[in-house]
N, C-alpha and C positions, 0 to 999 in steps of 0.2 A: 426219341427215337422217330424218324419219318421215313416208312418204306417209299422207294422210286413208283413211278407210274408204271414202269417196266414192270414191277413185280405185281402190281393189281391187274395189268393185262394179262401176264404170264398165267395167273391163278384164273381167271375167267376162260381164257383159252384151253386152258388144260381141263377146265370142269367140262367144256363143251366137247372136248376129245374124249373125255372119259365117258360122256354119255352115248358115245358110240361104240365104246369097249364091247367085245362081245358078240357084235352085231354082223362084223365081216366088212363093215363101211369103212372108207376112209374118208378123213376131215380135210376138206379144201380151203386154201388160204382165202379166197373170195367168199366163202361161206362164212367161215371163223369171224372175218373182219367184219363183214354185214352183223351177224348175229350177236357178236359182243362189242360191237362200237371200237373196235379198235383200226387204226388206220394201216391200209394193209402193206404199205412201204416198212412202216415200223413192226408190224408183225412177222414180216417175212426174217427181220434181223432175231427177233424174239425166239421163232421157231428154230432157227438155226442153233441158237445157246441152248434150246431145251433139247434138240437132236445131240448135239455134241456133249452136252452134260447127261446124255442117258437117260433122259425122262421120255422121251418119244422117238419112234422111229420114223422114217419117211421112205417114200417109194415114188419114183421119178415117172415121167411118162404120161400120157392122155388119161390113163386109169390110176394114176397115183396120188399121193395124200399122204396124210399123217395118221398116225396111231400110238396110243399110250406103248411104252416100251414093258411096262408091267402093269399089273391090274390097279385100279383104282385105288384099292385098300391099302396098295405097298407104296403109294406115291404121298408122302407128307407136304404139308406145308411147309414144315422145316426143309425140306428138299427144294422144294420151289425157291424159298427165301434165299437160302445161301447159294444156290446157283445164279439166281440174279443179283443179289447183293454182297455177297461173300458174308464174312464173319459180321454178324451184328451185335449190337451193344458189347462191343469190346473197350473196355474202360482202358483209356490213353492215359488218365492220371497216373501219378506214383502215389506211395503210401506215406509222403513226409508230412509233417505238421502233427499237431496232437490229435487231430479228426481225422487225418490221412487213412489210416488201416481200417479204421471204422466204415469210412465211405466207400474202399475200397471192397470191403466184405459185403457191404448193401448193394452194391451193382454186380458182384458176382452172384449174389441170390437172387435177383431181379433177372439176369441173364440165364441161370439155371430154369428158373420158372418159366421164362419164355422160350427156352428152348423145348423143356416139357410140354407145353400146351401146344406148340406148332407142330411137333412130332405127335400129338393126340390128333389133330385134325388132318384127315385124309381125305383124297379127290372123292372116294364115295358119298361122304359126307356134305359136300359140295352139290351134289347132282341130285335132281329128283326126276323120276321117271313120268311123273304126273305132275300136271300143274298143281302148284300150292297156294297160288293167289286167291283170294275169294274177294269179289267185288260187291259191296252192297249196295242198295239204293235207299 
């Protein structure tokens, strides 16, 4: 399984928007594009999908921008991945042959584990209000 660049960008941008949650500030496309190194034109498309998918809200105009539609604790990576990618790890094979049922069962278990893990990680786990990185000389 390989997730798209769109999913990576969406996760990073949502983490950045989550940093503003509760401050009353809105995120702006230009700032998001710069700080998360996402091409602005592509970011506009991603933000539109995130808005249409109910993960963010937007306000138009001079003082407009983007905010989370729910608190960071209530938006999981599963929400982001399924919005950006659709159903991942859907086993397309059949259960024919001597090993078919076992292979199908293994993929079902893997898919279940992946769903559980992505639901466990929420946006609040991706953000830090303080600088975490330490540089040593």
